N, C-alpha and C positions, 0 to 999 in steps of 0.2 A: 666650793666649785660644785656639790651635788645641789646647794640650795639656788645656785645661779641657774643649772640646769634645770632644775625642778619648776621653778620661775618661767623659765624660755618656753618650757613644753607646755605648761599652763595658759601661755599667752599661745602659742600655736594653735591650742586646742579651740581657745575661742576665736582665733580670726578665721579659722579653717572652716567656719560654720558657712562660709558662703559658698554660691555655687554660680556658674555661668552657663549652666543648661538653660535653655529656653523653659519659658513658663507653660506646664503642659495644658493644655486646653482638649478635652475629647470631641474627635472631631462629631457632626452632626450626623445621624444615623441616614442613609443615601435611600430610606423606604418611605412607603406612603405610612399614612398615621394608623391605617386598620388591614387588615387582610380584606381581598375580595372574597363578596359573598359571603361575609361571615360579620353580624352582629355582637359587641358583646353584653355578655347575660351579666346578671348578678352574681352568678357563681362565677363569672369570671373572676371579679373583683376579690372572691372571698379563699380560692382555692388556686395554689400554684403545685403545676405537675410538675414539678422538680422536689418538691416535696411528699410526692406518693410514691411509697417504696414499691420495689419490682416485686415484692413475694402479696403485696394487695393487688397489684395490677395483672398480675400472671397467677390465678387461682389454681392451676394444675400442678399438682406435687411433682409431677414429673418431669416438667420443665422447671419448677424452682429448684429442684436438684441437679439438675444441669446446668443452671445460671450459677448455683453455689460452687460447684467443680470448676467450673470456667473460671470466677472470680479466685480460685486456687490456683489453679495450674494452667491457665492459658500463657503461653512461652510472651506473645506481645506484650499483654498486660503485666508481665513480669519485667521485661526490659524497660517498658514505659517507667515501673517504681524503681530502678535501678536507676534510671535518667536523672531522677529526683533526688536522690545520694549525691550522683555525680554533680548537677547542678549545684546542691546543697554543698558541696566540700569546694567546689570553685568559688561561690561565694565569702564562703568563709575563710580564704586563700588572700582574696582581695580583700575583703574587710580589714584584716589584719595587718594591712598596710598604713592603716589609718591610726596605728597605736606602735609607740617605741619599742625596739626589739633590744631586750639587755642582752648580753653574752659574757657568761665567766670563762675568765680566759687564764692560761698560764703558758707560758712559752721560757727556752732557753737556749741560750746560743755562749758556742765557745767555740773560738778561733787564734787562730797564729797571724801575726804580722811580722814579715821577714824583716831582716834589717834592713836592708835597702829601703824601705816603704816607711820605716820606722822615725822618728824626730829624735829618740835618742841614740841611734845608730846601732842597735841591737835589735835582735828579735826578741818580740812578746806576742805573750800567751793571755788572752783576755777572756773573761767572761762574764755573761750579762741575763741575770733572772730575772722576771715580772711576773707578778700574780695580779687580776684586778679584773674590774667590772667594765665591760663596753655597750658601747651604744654605738648600733651600727647605721648606717646613713640614714637619716629618718628625713623627711620631706615635710619642710612646713606647709601646710595646705594652705595658703594663703588665697589661692585662686580655685580652691574647690576641683581640680585636677581628679586627686587619689577619691575623693567623696563621688566625684560622677562617675568614675570606673566602679567604687564597690556601690551605688545606686542600680548602675546597670546590671551587676552581676545579681542584685536581688531581683530585681525584676527577671530578669531571665530564671532564675530559680523558681519565680513565681508561675512564670510561665511554663515549665516544665510540668509544676504539678496541676495545673490546668489542665496542660496535656494531658496526664496522664487519669482527668476526670473523664475528660470526653474519650479518651480512649475506653474507660469502664461503660460509658453511655452507649459507644458503639458495639463491645462485647456483648453486652446483653441483650440488645436488639439481633447482633448477627444470632447469637444463639437463640434466641425466640421464632427469629425467621426460618433459619434451618431448620428447627424442631418441627415448625408448620407446614413445611415444603416438605419432611418425612412423612407427617401423619397423611399430607394430600396425597402423596404418591402411593402411599400403603393404602389407602381406601379406593384408590384408583385401580390399582392393583386388584385387590380383593372384586370391584366391581367388573373389571377384565376377565377374572379367573371363573366369575359365576356366569358371568356372558358367554366364555368359553366352552363351559360346561354345559349351557343348555342352548347352543346352536352345536355343540356335537351330538348331542340326542336329535335335534332338529335334523342332523343331516343323515345321522343311521336312519332315520324314520324316512327321509327324503329317499335314501339309497334304497330302501326296501319297498317302497310304492314304485320307484324306478324298475326294479328289476320286474315288479308285475305288471309292469304296463301303466300303472296308473297316475304316472305323472312324466313330466318331460326330461329330456338331458339338461335343456335350459334351468327347468328350477332346481336340479340335482347341481348344477355347477354354480347357481348362484349361494345356494346351502353353504356348497363348499367353500365359495370365495369369504361368506362371512364369517365363517368358523375360521379359516384362516388368519382373516383381519382381527378378530377376537384374539386369537393367540400371539398375533403381533403387537398389540396392544399391549398382554399381558407381561410379555418380555419385556417389550419398553420400559413398562411402569416398574416392574423386577430392579432392571437396570438402573434407571432413575434412582430408584427408592435404597438401592445399594449405594451410590454415589452420595447421597445426599446423607446417609448415616456415616459414610466415613468423612465428607466436611462438617458434621455435628462432634464425630469423634476429634478432628483435628481444632475446633474452637475450643471444645473442653479440655483438652490436653491431656486426656486419659485414656481406657478404654470405657467404654457403657454397660457396664454391669452392674446388678443389684438396684437397678433404680423401679420408682413405685409403676403400676400398671398406667398405661398410655390413655388418654380420652380421646375420643375423636371431634373431630374440628366441629359437629355442630354442638358440642356438648365445651368447647371452651368460653366461657364466663367472661371473656378479657372486656374491660369498659373501655367501651367506643367513645361516649359521649365526653371525651375530654374538653374541661375548661382551657381555650386558647387565648384569651387573655388581650394583651395589645403587642405590638413588634416591638416596643420599647422595652418590653418584661426579658425581650431573650437576650439583651445586653447584659443582664445580674442571670438570669437562669441555665444559659449556654455558655461551659467551660471553655467552646471554643472559641467563642467571642472575647472570653476573658482572656484566655491565653494570647491572643491576638494582639488584645489591649497592653499587656503586658510586655509583650516584646515591642509594641509602639513606645511605651516608657524607657525602654533600655536604650531604645534606640535616641530619644530625646535626651537623655543623660549622657550617653556619647558624645553628642553635640557640644555639652559643657564641658567635657575632657580635650575634646578637640581643640575650642576655644581656647582652653588655661593654657595649651602648651604653646602659645604664641607671647607668654609674659612668663616674667623672671622665675626660676626653679629655686628655690632656698634648701638645702639639706644640712643636718646636722651629725657630725660625727664624734663622740666624745670617751674618753676613758680616764679611769680613777682605779687605783691599786698602790702595789709597792713595787719599787725595783731594786737590785743590788747585782753586784758581782761574783757573789756569792751565795749558795742556799742558804746557809743557815743563818744569813743578814737578809733576809727578805722582810722580816718583822721587826725589824730592830728599829728603834726612834729616828727617824730623819730619811727612812726608806720610803716615804709615801712620795707617789709620783701622780700624775694626771696630765691628760691634754684634751684640749676644745679646738675643735677645728671646723667652723661653720663653711659653708659654700655657697657661693652664686653662680647659678648659669644663666644668663641671658642670651636666646637664639638672637643672632643675626644674620647669619645668611645660610640655607637648609635647602636649597635650592628648588624653592617651591614644597618641597614637600608638608610643610604645613598646612599650607593652602589646600593643596590634594585633599589631607587628611581631611580635614573641615567638610573640603565637597563631598567627599566618602559618608561622612555620617551624615551631614544634610541629605545627600540620595539615598540611602538605606532610611532613613525617616520618612522620605516621602514613600517607599514600599511599603514598609510600614503600616504607614496610612491607608495605601492603597489596600493591600491584605486584610487590613482591618475593615474595611468597608466594603471590600468583597465576603468576607466571613459571616459579615449581617446581612445582606444581598443574599449570600447560600441558603442563611437560617430563615430568613424572610419565605423564601420559595418553596422551601421545604415543606415550612408548615403551612401554607397557600395551598401548594399541590395536595397537601393531606386533608385539610377541610374541603375541599373541593371535591375529590375522592369517595368522602365519607359517605355523604348523602346521595352521591350517584350510585354507589358501591351496595347499599342498603336496598334502594329500586331497584337494581341490576339482581340483587339476591332473589329480591319477590318474584320478581319477571322471571327468574329462571326457573325458581320452583313452580310456577303456573305453567310453564312449557312442560318440566318434567312430569306433572299433573295429568296433563293434557296429552303427551305421548303417551302417558301409561295407559290413560283410556282409551287412545287411539288405537294401540296393539291390544287390548282387550277387546275392544269391539273387531277389530279385524279377525282375530281368534273366533268369535263367535260368528263372524259370515262366511270365515272358511269352512267352517266344520257343518254349516248348513249349504254350503253351493254355491253361496251367493257370490263372492267376492275369490280372486285367487291367491297361491300363492307368495307372489309376487307383492302382494299388497303386505302381507304378515311379515315378509323378510325388511320389507322398506320400514315398515312401523317398529321393528325391532331393532334396527339402524339407529334410527331418530331418537329411539329413548336411550340408547347407550351412550348416543353421542349429547343430550342431554342431562343425563345422571354424570357424565366425566366432566360437563361446563358447569354444574352446580356445585360440583366440590371446588373445581378451580375460581368459581366466585367466592366459596366462604374463604378459600384460601387470601383472596385478594383481599376480602374485605377485613380479615384479621392481619395481614402483614401492614395493611392501612394504618391500621390502629396501634400497631407498633410503629410504624414511621413517626407518627403525630407525636407517639410518646416519647421517643427518643429526640426527636425534632425540638421539643417543649423543653428538653432538660432534663427528662427522666429516666432514671436507672443510677442513680448515683446513692440512695438510701435503700436499703434492703427492709424496712419497713417504714411505714409511712410516720412523718414527724410529727404530727399532733393530730388527733380525732378529729379538728376541724377541715383538713386537708384531703380526707377521705370522701370520696364524691356519694351524696346523698342517694340513697335509692332511686328517688324519682326522677334524677339526673340520670345516672348510670346506665344504659343501652347496652348490655351483652349481644355479641356479634351472632348472629345465626350461626 
């Protein structure tokens, strides 16, 4: 009996290697061969941004500490990691169906048959005891139904793991952007505070001049308006800074204390000249694209299971052991018992359920194809947007710096002309207002430039590794251009 069962299971294992799932062909990437306004360089062919560790990309030690804490404590990332464990367990459950399940069994039964039902005309008390090894209903996977379901579960597990990596990339980028935003609000608040102090002194001086008749009420009111404007700006920046700090605390997942000293935006030596490579590189660099492809593979495997449902399903149930009507007779000679029950189920009429299920799996595959293509297009746009903005933001910072220098020189000349009685106080007030605006816009431009570098790093798949994988992947000094 056991020899026959073993041979049957071996044959089933050999025959179950077939699959009715369609042959998987990766869809063509629905994007251009290169990014707009971008020419590939030699560095593009030698370096992968996905191999550039976030500690190498973000040299600010305070930011490194924040990212490290976020990777340990962020609840969204923790849930993503638990989703992997969930998907792994589901795959193990499904994969277990490809192997036979054996159980040790022990049963006992004792009953009385009344005389009216007994063949002897007298009541009978009988017992039945069995001990053995049983094989639960095991499907011989001739048409690959169980294998396809197992393949789908494996692809879903891999998709979940890729999704966790995508969540980590997003978390690293969001922490960096939140930190840079908090630094920008801090610098703008400090600018507003210094401006408020300066304008408060100017207002006091204007008030004294007005009281002695050396200036008009118009000059006094304009000084007061400028002072209150600076106060409004200072309060607005304080509010936005506090909110940015709260957002950063939520991302990190714990109170922000014991951190290294922060660095100003002008000292953030983030590498901005990242090699973009080709759009086709995104298929391997971006875990969200890999996750979408694994979801597509799972949908493809489910089609095989749906197709196999149209064919016969063969299952085996067997058992071997001993049986006796007394407990002490279970292991006596001649008490050996066995059973072997093959079953064939041929679908004949299911009211179109199998056809509908096949149509459902095919539609879901088409949806997965569309989602996969959309993920590629989204990644292409993110990289293209970051590349276009990279050069323009550099020029914008240079231009804004010149605006600030010009406004500072204008204020200096206006002060000199006012002291010599050549210009009115209105010229000085206007110059002060324009300089304050230029200083605020320069901080904002630097923030945009740094944020753009973070977006490009994220869109190219950077943020998985803590440290750079190989020395060759670290951008060389002539290539790296720190953000201003």
